[in-house]
GUKETI-915630 format. One record per residue (C-alpha): residue in one letter; x, y, z. Coordinates in steps of 0.02 Angstrom, whole numbers, plus 32768, in hexadecimal, padded with zeros to 4 digits. Layout:
BEGIN
+-----+------+------+------+
! res !    x !    y !    z !
+-----+------+------+------+
!   a !    X !    Y !    Z !
...
+-----+------+------+------+
END
This chain:
BEGIN
+-----+------+------+------+
! res !    x !    y !    z !
+-----+------+------+------+
!   m ! 8000 ! 8000 ! 8000 !
!   t ! 804B ! 80A8 ! 7FCD !
!   r ! 806D ! 8136 ! 8045 !
!   r ! 7FF4 ! 81A3 ! 7FE2 !
!   y ! 7F6C ! 8121 ! 7FF2 !
!   l ! 7F87 ! 8115 ! 80AD !
!   t ! 7F7A ! 81D1 ! 80BC !
!   l ! 7EDB ! 81D0 ! 8055 !
!   l ! 7E8F ! 8153 ! 80CE !
!   v ! 7EB9 ! 81C5 ! 8160 !
!   v ! 7E63 ! 825D ! 8117 !
!   a ! 7DD2 ! 8204 ! 80C0 !
!   g ! 7D5D ! 8224 ! 8150 !
!   a ! 7D7F ! 82DE ! 8146 !
!   l ! 7D62 ! 82E9 ! 808B !
!   l ! 7CAF ! 829B ! 8080 !
!   f ! 7CE8 ! 82F1 ! 7F9F !
!   g ! 7CEE ! 8401 ! 7CC6 !
!   s ! 7E25 ! 8519 ! 783D !
!   c ! 7DA0 ! 8599 ! 7859 !
!   a ! 7D39 ! 853E ! 77D6 !
!   g ! 7D21 ! 84AF ! 784A !
!   r ! 7D5F ! 844A ! 78DE !
!   r ! 7E17 ! 8422 ! 78E4 !
!   s ! 7E52 ! 8370 ! 78D3 !
!   q ! 7EA4 ! 8313 ! 7962 !
!   v ! 7F59 ! 833B ! 7987 !
!   d ! 7FE6 ! 82C1 ! 7967 !
!   r ! 8028 ! 82C8 ! 7A18 !
!   t ! 80CD ! 8274 ! 79F3 !
!   a ! 8102 ! 82DB ! 795D !
!   g ! 8186 ! 8361 ! 795E !
!   d ! 81B7 ! 835E ! 7A15 !
!   t ! 826D ! 8393 ! 7A24 !
!   s ! 8281 ! 837D ! 7ADF !
!   s ! 8317 ! 832F ! 7B31 !
!   a ! 82D6 ! 828E ! 7B80 !
!   t ! 824B ! 8212 ! 7B5E !
!   l ! 81E9 ! 81B5 ! 7BE3 !
!   s ! 8150 ! 8148 ! 7BE4 !
!   g ! 80B6 ! 81AE ! 7C0D !
!   g ! 7FFA ! 81A1 ! 7C01 !
!   s ! 7F8A ! 810E ! 7C20 !
!   s ! 7F8D ! 80E1 ! 7B67 !
!   g ! 8049 ! 80C8 ! 7B69 !
!   v ! 8066 ! 8157 ! 7AF1 !
!   s ! 8116 ! 819B ! 7AFA !
!   a ! 811B ! 8242 ! 7B55 !
!   t ! 81B2 ! 82B3 ! 7B66 !
!   i ! 820B ! 8321 ! 7BE2 !
!   s ! 820C ! 83CF ! 7B98 !
!   d ! 82B1 ! 842A ! 7B83 !
!   s ! 82F8 ! 849D ! 7C08 !
!   s ! 82D9 ! 8542 ! 7BB0 !
!   n ! 825C ! 85C4 ! 7BEA !
!   l ! 81A7 ! 85BB ! 7BB8 !
!   n ! 8174 ! 866F ! 7B9F !
!   p ! 80BB ! 8683 ! 7B74 !
!   r ! 8093 ! 8701 ! 7AEC !
!   h ! 7FE1 ! 8725 ! 7B23 !
!   a ! 7FBE ! 86CF ! 7BCA !
!   t ! 7FF7 ! 872C ! 7C64 !
!   g ! 7FD1 ! 86AB ! 7CEB !
!   f ! 805F ! 862F ! 7CD5 !
!   e ! 8115 ! 861E ! 7CA5 !
!   v ! 819B ! 8598 ! 7CA8 !
!   t ! 8252 ! 85B7 ! 7CD0 !
!   p ! 82E3 ! 853B ! 7CDD !
!   g ! 832E ! 8503 ! 7D82 !
!   e ! 83B6 ! 8487 ! 7DB3 !
!   g ! 836A ! 83E0 ! 7D82 !
!   y ! 82B7 ! 8422 ! 7D7A !
!   r ! 824C ! 84A8 ! 7D28 !
!   l ! 81F2 ! 8528 ! 7D92 !
!   l ! 813A ! 8544 ! 7D67 !
!   t ! 80F2 ! 85E2 ! 7DB5 !
!   l ! 8038 ! 8606 ! 7DB2 !
!   h ! 7FD2 ! 869D ! 7DE4 !
!   d ! 7F29 ! 86EE ! 7DC4 !
!   p ! 7F36 ! 875A ! 7D26 !
!   q ! 7EB6 ! 87D4 ! 7D6E !
!   e ! 7F0C ! 87E8 ! 7E18 !
!   e ! 7FB8 ! 8835 ! 7E02 !
!   s ! 7FD1 ! 883C ! 7EBE !
!   g ! 7F8D ! 878B ! 7EDB !
!   g ! 7FEF ! 86F6 ! 7F16 !
!   v ! 805F ! 8689 ! 7EAA !
!   s ! 8060 ! 85CB ! 7EA7 !
!   s ! 8105 ! 8577 ! 7E7A !
!   f ! 8121 ! 84C4 ! 7E41 !
!   a ! 81C3 ! 846B ! 7E18 !
!   l ! 81AA ! 83FC ! 7D7F !
!   v ! 8222 ! 836E ! 7DA4 !
!   p ! 824E ! 82E5 ! 7D26 !
!   r ! 8203 ! 8244 ! 7D66 !
!   g ! 827D ! 81DC ! 7DCA !
!   t ! 82F2 ! 826D ! 7DF8 !
!   s ! 8307 ! 82CA ! 7E9D !
!   p ! 8354 ! 8377 ! 7E82 !
!   e ! 8362 ! 83F0 ! 7F13 !
!   l ! 82CD ! 8466 ! 7F0E !
!   p ! 82B4 ! 8517 ! 7F53 !
!   a ! 8250 ! 8526 ! 7FF3 !
!   g ! 8195 ! 853B ! 7FDC !
!   v ! 8193 ! 84EF ! 7F2E !
!   e ! 8125 ! 8456 ! 7F13 !
!   r ! 8168 ! 83C3 ! 7EB0 !
!   v ! 810C ! 837F ! 7E17 !
!   e ! 8158 ! 82EB ! 7DBD !
!   v ! 814F ! 82F9 ! 7D00 !
!   p ! 8115 ! 82C0 ! 7C8A !
!   v ! 806F ! 82BA ! 7CE7 !
!   r ! 801C ! 8214 ! 7CBE !
!   s ! 7F71 ! 8229 ! 7D0F !
!   v ! 7F0D ! 82C2 ! 7D3D !
!   i ! 7E67 ! 82F8 ! 7D86 !
!   c ! 7E18 ! 8390 ! 7D32 !
!   m ! 7DA1 ! 83FC ! 7D96 !
!   t ! 7D5C ! 8464 ! 7D05 !
!   s ! 7D35 ! 8453 ! 7C4D !
!   l ! 7DB3 ! 84DB ! 7C24 !
!   q ! 7E3D ! 846F ! 7C6D !
!   l ! 7DFA ! 83D8 ! 7C10 !
!   s ! 7DFA ! 843A ! 7B6D !
!   n ! 7EB8 ! 8445 ! 7B75 !
!   l ! 7ECD ! 8389 ! 7B80 !
!   i ! 7E4B ! 836B ! 7AF8 !
!   a ! 7EA6 ! 83E1 ! 7A83 !
!   l ! 7F48 ! 8383 ! 7AA4 !
!   d ! 7EEF ! 82DD ! 7A84 !
!   r ! 7F1A ! 82A7 ! 7B35 !
!   t ! 7E74 ! 8272 ! 7B7C !
!   d ! 7ECF ! 81D1 ! 7BA7 !
!   a ! 7F20 ! 8230 ! 7C36 !
!   v ! 7E7A ! 826B ! 7C80 !
!   v ! 7E44 ! 81F8 ! 7D0C !
!   g ! 7DC5 ! 8267 ! 7D64 !
!   i ! 7D4D ! 82F6 ! 7D44 !
!   t ! 7CC9 ! 834C ! 7DAD !
!   s ! 7C34 ! 833C ! 7D39 !
!   t ! 7BFA ! 8300 ! 7C8E !
!   r ! 7B7B ! 838D ! 7C7D !
!   h ! 7B90 ! 83DC ! 7BD0 !
!   l ! 7C1A ! 835E ! 7BA9 !
!   h ! 7C1B ! 832D ! 7AF2 !
!   n ! 7CC8 ! 82E4 ! 7AD3 !
!   a ! 7CB1 ! 8230 ! 7A9B !
!   d ! 7D58 ! 81F5 ! 7AE2 !
!   m ! 7D33 ! 823A ! 7B8E !
!   l ! 7C82 ! 81F8 ! 7B90 !
!   a ! 7CC6 ! 814C ! 7B62 !
!   r ! 7D4A ! 8156 ! 7BEB !
!   i ! 7CC3 ! 8180 ! 7C6B !
!   a ! 7C50 ! 80F5 ! 7C2C !
!   e ! 7CDD ! 8075 ! 7C32 !
!   g ! 7D1D ! 80AC ! 7CDE !
!   r ! 7DC5 ! 80EA ! 7C9D !
!   a ! 7D97 ! 8198 ! 7CDC !
!   r ! 7D28 ! 81BC ! 7D71 !
!   r ! 7CB3 ! 8243 ! 7DAC !
!   i ! 7CFA ! 8282 ! 7E50 !
!   g ! 7C66 ! 82ED ! 7E88 !
!   i ! 7C50 ! 83A9 ! 7E87 !
!   e ! 7CC8 ! 8423 ! 7ED6 !
!   g ! 7CA7 ! 842F ! 7F90 !
!   n ! 7C5F ! 837F ! 7F93 !
!   f ! 7CE4 ! 830C ! 7F4A !
!   d ! 7CD8 ! 824F ! 7F58 !
!   p ! 7D6E ! 8215 ! 7FC0 !
!   e ! 7D61 ! 815E ! 7F8E !
!   v ! 7D67 ! 8186 ! 7ED5 !
!   i ! 7E00 ! 81F5 ! 7EEB !
!   m ! 7E56 ! 816C ! 7F51 !
!   e ! 7E38 ! 80F0 ! 7EC5 !
!   i ! 7E73 ! 8167 ! 7E3D !
!   d ! 7F12 ! 81A2 ! 7E97 !
!   p ! 7F42 ! 821B ! 7E0A !
!   d ! 7FEA ! 826E ! 7DEE !
!   l ! 7F99 ! 831A ! 7DF0 !
!   i ! 7EF5 ! 8373 ! 7E14 !
!   i ! 7ED8 ! 8412 ! 7DB2 !
!   i ! 7E68 ! 8485 ! 7E18 !
!   s ! 7E01 ! 8520 ! 7DFB !
!   p ! 7E3C ! 8598 ! 7E83 !
!   y ! 7D9F ! 8600 ! 7E9E !
!   k ! 7D16 ! 857F ! 7E99 !
!   r ! 7CC6 ! 852C ! 7F2F !
!   g ! 7D65 ! 84D1 ! 7F5A !
!   g ! 7D6A ! 8442 ! 7FD5 !
!   y ! 7E25 ! 8436 ! 7FB5 !
!   d ! 7E67 ! 844A ! 8066 !
!   n ! 7E5F ! 8391 ! 8091 !
!   l ! 7E9E ! 8360 ! 7FE5 !
!   r ! 7F3F ! 83BC ! 800A !
!   q ! 7F68 ! 8337 ! 808C !
!   v ! 7F68 ! 82A3 ! 8014 !
!   g ! 8009 ! 82C9 ! 7FB9 !
!   i ! 7FBB ! 82ED ! 7F0F !
!   p ! 7FF1 ! 8396 ! 7ECA !
!   l ! 7F61 ! 8411 ! 7EB3 !
!   l ! 7F8D ! 8484 ! 7E23 !
!   p ! 7F20 ! 851F ! 7E03 !
!   h ! 7EED ! 8543 ! 7D50 !
!   f ! 7ECD ! 85FE ! 7D36 !
!   g ! 7EA2 ! 85F4 ! 7C7E !
!   y ! 7DF1 ! 8630 ! 7C9A !
!   q ! 7E36 ! 86D1 ! 7CE7 !
!   e ! 7E92 ! 8701 ! 7C48 !
!   t ! 7E40 ! 8796 ! 7BF5 !
!   t ! 7E6B ! 876F ! 7B40 !
!   p ! 7E38 ! 86DA ! 7AD5 !
!   l ! 7EEB ! 86B0 ! 7AA7 !
!   g ! 7F21 ! 86C5 ! 7B5C !
!   q ! 7EA3 ! 8642 ! 7B93 !
!   a ! 7ECF ! 85CC ! 7B04 !
!   e ! 7F89 ! 85D9 ! 7B2A !
!   w ! 7F71 ! 8577 ! 7BCB !
!   i ! 7F7C ! 84DF ! 7B5B !
!   r ! 8038 ! 84FF ! 7B60 !
!   c ! 8037 ! 84F5 ! 7C1F !
!   v ! 7FDC ! 844F ! 7C19 !
!   g ! 804F ! 8413 ! 7B8E !
!   e ! 80E3 ! 8437 ! 7C01 !
!   l ! 8096 ! 83CB ! 7C89 !
!   l ! 807A ! 833C ! 7C10 !
!   g ! 812A ! 8348 ! 7BCB !
!   q ! 80E9 ! 8381 ! 7B22 !
!   r ! 8126 ! 8432 ! 7B11 !
!   a ! 814A ! 8429 ! 7A56 !
!   v ! 809F ! 83E0 ! 7A2E !
!   a ! 8046 ! 8463 ! 7A97 !
!   d ! 80AE ! 84ED ! 7A4B !
!   s ! 807F ! 84B0 ! 799E !
!   v ! 7FC6 ! 84A5 ! 79C7 !
!   f ! 7FC4 ! 8552 ! 7A13 !
!   a ! 8027 ! 859E ! 7983 !
!   g ! 7F9E ! 8563 ! 790E !
!   i ! 7F16 ! 85AE ! 797B !
!   e ! 7F75 ! 8651 ! 7985 !
!   r ! 7F96 ! 865A ! 78CA !
!   r ! 7EE0 ! 863D ! 789C !
!   y ! 7E9E ! 86B4 ! 7920 !
!   e ! 7F14 ! 8742 ! 78F2 !
!   g ! 7EEC ! 872B ! 7839 !
!   l ! 7E32 ! 873B ! 785B !
!   r ! 7E4B ! 87CE ! 78CF !
!   a ! 7EAC ! 882A ! 7849 !
!   l ! 7E25 ! 8802 ! 77CA !
!   a ! 7D9C ! 8849 ! 7839 !
!   g ! 7E09 ! 88E0 ! 7863 !
!   s ! 7E12 ! 890E ! 77AB !
!   v ! 7D58 ! 8936 ! 77A3 !
!   e ! 7D32 ! 89EE ! 7790 !
!   g ! 7C95 ! 8A47 ! 77C8 !
!   p ! 7C27 ! 8A38 ! 7863 !
!   r ! 7C39 ! 89A1 ! 78D3 !
!   p ! 7B9E ! 8944 ! 7913 !
!   t ! 7B80 ! 8940 ! 79CE !
!   v ! 7B57 ! 88A0 ! 7A2B !
!   l ! 7AFF ! 887D ! 7AD0 !
!   s ! 7B20 ! 87E3 ! 7B3A !
!   g ! 7AC9 ! 8787 ! 7BC7 !
!   e ! 7A1A ! 876C ! 7C09 !
!   l ! 79B5 ! 878A ! 7CA6 !
!   r ! 79C9 ! 8709 ! 7D2F !
!   g ! 7969 ! 871E ! 7DD0 !
!   g ! 794A ! 87D7 ! 7DAE !
!   n ! 7A00 ! 87FE ! 7D83 !
!   w ! 7A51 ! 880F ! 7CDA !
!   y ! 7AF6 ! 87B1 ! 7CD9 !
!   a ! 7B78 ! 87EF ! 7C5E !
!   v ! 7C35 ! 880A ! 7C59 !
!   g ! 7C9C ! 88A8 ! 7C5F !
!   g ! 7CE5 ! 8909 ! 7BCE !
!   e ! 7D95 ! 88C3 ! 7BE8 !
!   s ! 7D5C ! 880D ! 7BEB !
!   y ! 7D86 ! 877A ! 7B7C !
!   l ! 7CDD ! 8788 ! 7B26 !
!   a ! 7CEB ! 8843 ! 7B08 !
!   r ! 7D94 ! 8824 ! 7AB7 !
!   l ! 7D48 ! 87A1 ! 7A45 !
!   f ! 7CC3 ! 881B ! 7A0B !
!   r ! 7D44 ! 88A2 ! 79EE !
!   d ! 7DB5 ! 882D ! 798B !
!   a ! 7D1E ! 87F7 ! 7923 !
!   g ! 7CFD ! 88AB ! 78EE !
!   a ! 7C72 ! 88D9 ! 7968 !
!   d ! 7C5F ! 8942 ! 7A05 !
!   y ! 7C24 ! 88FA ! 7AAA !
!   f ! 7B96 ! 895B ! 7AFC !
!   l ! 7C02 ! 8973 ! 7B98 !
!   r ! 7C9E ! 89A0 ! 7B36 !
!   n ! 7CC8 ! 8A31 ! 7BAB !
!   d ! 7CBE ! 89C3 ! 7C46 !
!   t ! 7D6A ! 899E ! 7C8E !
!   r ! 7D40 ! 88FB ! 7CE7 !
!   a ! 7D7C ! 8852 ! 7CA8 !
!   g ! 7D0A ! 87E1 ! 7D0D !
!   g ! 7C50 ! 87CA ! 7D23 !
!   v ! 7BD9 ! 885E ! 7D2F !
!   t ! 7B2C ! 885D ! 7D7E !
!   l ! 7AB1 ! 88DD ! 7D3B !
!   d ! 79F8 ! 8901 ! 7D4A !
!   f ! 7983 ! 88FB ! 7CB4 !
!   e ! 796B ! 89B5 ! 7CAD !
!   s ! 7A23 ! 89DD ! 7C9C !
!   v ! 7A3A ! 8959 ! 7C15 !
!   y ! 79A3 ! 8998 ! 7BB6 !
!   a ! 79E0 ! 8A4C ! 7BBE !
!   e ! 7A8A ! 8A18 ! 7B7C !
!   a ! 7A5F ! 8991 ! 7AFF !
!   s ! 79AA ! 8996 ! 7AC6 !
!   g ! 79E1 ! 89D7 ! 7A1C !
!   v ! 7A77 ! 8966 ! 79FA !
!   r ! 7A74 ! 88F8 ! 7960 !
!   y ! 7AAC ! 8851 ! 79AB !
!   w ! 7A93 ! 87EF ! 7A4B !
!   r ! 7AFF ! 875A ! 7A7D !
!   i ! 7AAA ! 86D1 ! 7AE3 !
!   l ! 7AFA ! 8633 ! 7B28 !
!   n ! 7A8D ! 85B7 ! 7B84 !
!   s ! 7A5C ! 8500 ! 7B92 !
!   f ! 79A6 ! 8511 ! 7B5D !
!   e ! 794A ! 846C ! 7B57 !
!   g ! 78EC ! 8462 ! 7AB3 !
!   t ! 78ED ! 84DC ! 7A23 !
!   f ! 7922 ! 858B ! 7A53 !
!   s ! 78CA ! 8615 ! 79F3 !
!   y ! 789D ! 86CD ! 79F9 !
!   d ! 77F4 ! 869E ! 7A3F !
!   a ! 7847 ! 8632 ! 7AC5 !
!   l ! 78B3 ! 86C6 ! 7AF5 !
!   r ! 781D ! 8739 ! 7AFF !
!   r ! 77C2 ! 86BC ! 7B6D !
!   e ! 7850 ! 86CA ! 7BEA !
!   d ! 7834 ! 8786 ! 7BF7 !
!   a ! 77BE ! 87E9 ! 7B88 !
!   r ! 7830 ! 8881 ! 7B94 !
!   y ! 78B2 ! 8829 ! 7B2A !
!   a ! 7846 ! 884B ! 7A92 !
!   d ! 7868 ! 8906 ! 7AA8 !
!   f ! 791E ! 88EF ! 7A7A !
!   r ! 7950 ! 8915 ! 79C8 !
!   a ! 79B7 ! 8875 ! 79C1 !
!   w ! 7919 ! 8812 ! 79E4 !
!   r ! 78AD ! 8873 ! 7968 !
!   e ! 792D ! 886A ! 78DB !
!   r ! 795D ! 87B5 ! 78FA !
!   g ! 7A0D ! 87DA ! 7936 !
!   i ! 7A20 ! 8754 ! 79BC !
!   i ! 7AC9 ! 86FC ! 79B5 !
!   y ! 7AA7 ! 8655 ! 7A08 !
!   c ! 7B05 ! 85BF ! 7A4D !
!   n ! 7AB2 ! 852C ! 7AA5 !
!   m ! 7B2A ! 84CB ! 7B15 !
!   r ! 7ABD ! 8431 ! 7B0A !
!   e ! 7AE2 ! 8427 ! 7A50 !
!   v ! 7B9A ! 8455 ! 7A41 !
!   p ! 7C36 ! 8432 ! 7AAC !
!   f ! 7C44 ! 84E7 ! 7AE4 !
!   y ! 7CA5 ! 84DB ! 7B87 !
!   e ! 7D16 ! 844B ! 7B55 !
!   s ! 7D47 ! 8495 ! 7AAC !
!   t ! 7D38 ! 8552 ! 7A9F !
!   p ! 7DC7 ! 8579 ! 7B19 !
!   v ! 7E3E ! 852D ! 7A98 !
!   e ! 7DDB ! 8561 ! 79FE !
!   p ! 7DD0 ! 861F ! 7A0F !
!   d ! 7DF6 ! 862B ! 7955 !
!   v ! 7D58 ! 85C9 ! 792D !
!   v ! 7CEF ! 8633 ! 79A3 !
!   l ! 7D39 ! 86D0 ! 7954 !
!   a ! 7D0A ! 8691 ! 78A7 !
!   d ! 7C59 ! 8670 ! 78E5 !
!   f ! 7C48 ! 8724 ! 791F !
!   i ! 7C95 ! 876B ! 7881 !
!   k ! 7C17 ! 8704 ! 781E !
!   v ! 7B8E ! 8765 ! 7879 !
!   f ! 7BDA ! 8813 ! 787A !
!   h ! 7C32 ! 8811 ! 77D2 !
!   p ! 7BFA ! 8776 ! 7771 !
!   e ! 7C4E ! 87AF ! 76D0 !
!   l ! 7CF8 ! 8794 ! 7722 !
!   v ! 7CE0 ! 86D9 ! 7741 !
!   p ! 7C64 ! 869F ! 76BC !
!   d ! 7C95 ! 85E7 ! 76CB !
!   h ! 7C95 ! 85DA ! 7788 !
!   e ! 7C11 ! 8568 ! 77D2 !
!   p ! 7BE8 ! 859E ! 7884 !
!   v ! 7C1D ! 8521 ! 7909 !
!   y ! 7BE6 ! 856D ! 79AF !
!   y ! 7B8B ! 8612 ! 7991 !
!   k ! 7B10 ! 8638 ! 7907 !
!   l ! 7A84 ! 86B3 ! 78E7 !
!   l ! 79E2 ! 8672 ! 792D !
!   k ! 7964 ! 865B ! 78A2 !
+-----+------+------+------+
END
């Protein structure tokens, strides 16, 4: 019985524990890696590699970086929206070695062979790298579309570990993963997990305020899996396509359409600020967000009256939900009759995505280029005449 398993038993009682013309093909995860050592990694026996000792300097993400140390690589993580916030440091140590580490730095053996993902954004990174074989636990299958992951769950090769704050201790003991990737600001329940000897690594990708910044976290996950070159290649393709589309939309002359986002929930209108990921997507697609002068990057709660005063006359309205059945303009009006007073409703300008029908959360974090093309297709359809919308389309 391993020491980690014994520790798990001790704390179990305290635990009581998601090309722009179409979807990209799967990645060849063994091609082109130029790292210095090769080890066996992953439950499928696929060869994984220890990345080289050079720096990993993100071009768009601001929440992580990798620097070389003596016999390890130092991964530092922090919240991109909190400059004065704390920093988490991890020493990525080649499996089977024991270098001397700085005080306060947690050890993670690489390549990581098995991982629990707490959110769909984290899972999206492994899906994009074609490494679902390394995922042994997730919190929920709600809105999960990926066939490989659904098969792994059905066959017991990956397990549902319960929701944050109410994890299943027995399942975690059975899984015994190399790493748990956590979401720092959710409900948590991590305190007792810290005692079991499994590194808990925070993933701040959702706090990045640009689409490419969020997508670049695939490079952080690639570093953990020992697949830096593959992740770099995947991200370079995302970046190239996104920047090409952004330049295309930026060439449009004349007035830019304005777009509203969000809906009423419990009497409040939930939107995001003018410096958010979504606002940046609209801007890069050649449109203006209705809160473009707002300086916040996170969520914004408004009342109906203030939204109506600001956006009743805008041309487009983006809605993301998981409506059961066929969503329509009449269905929207039935939710609140006042919606019909918006120009975007009257002139059929609803830009819609139903998460029941498309793999939104598990795919869009690493497909910002596809989402951008979807929006350009709405705002400036002449620029992308051959693009078939994947996630967002005008509601008929």
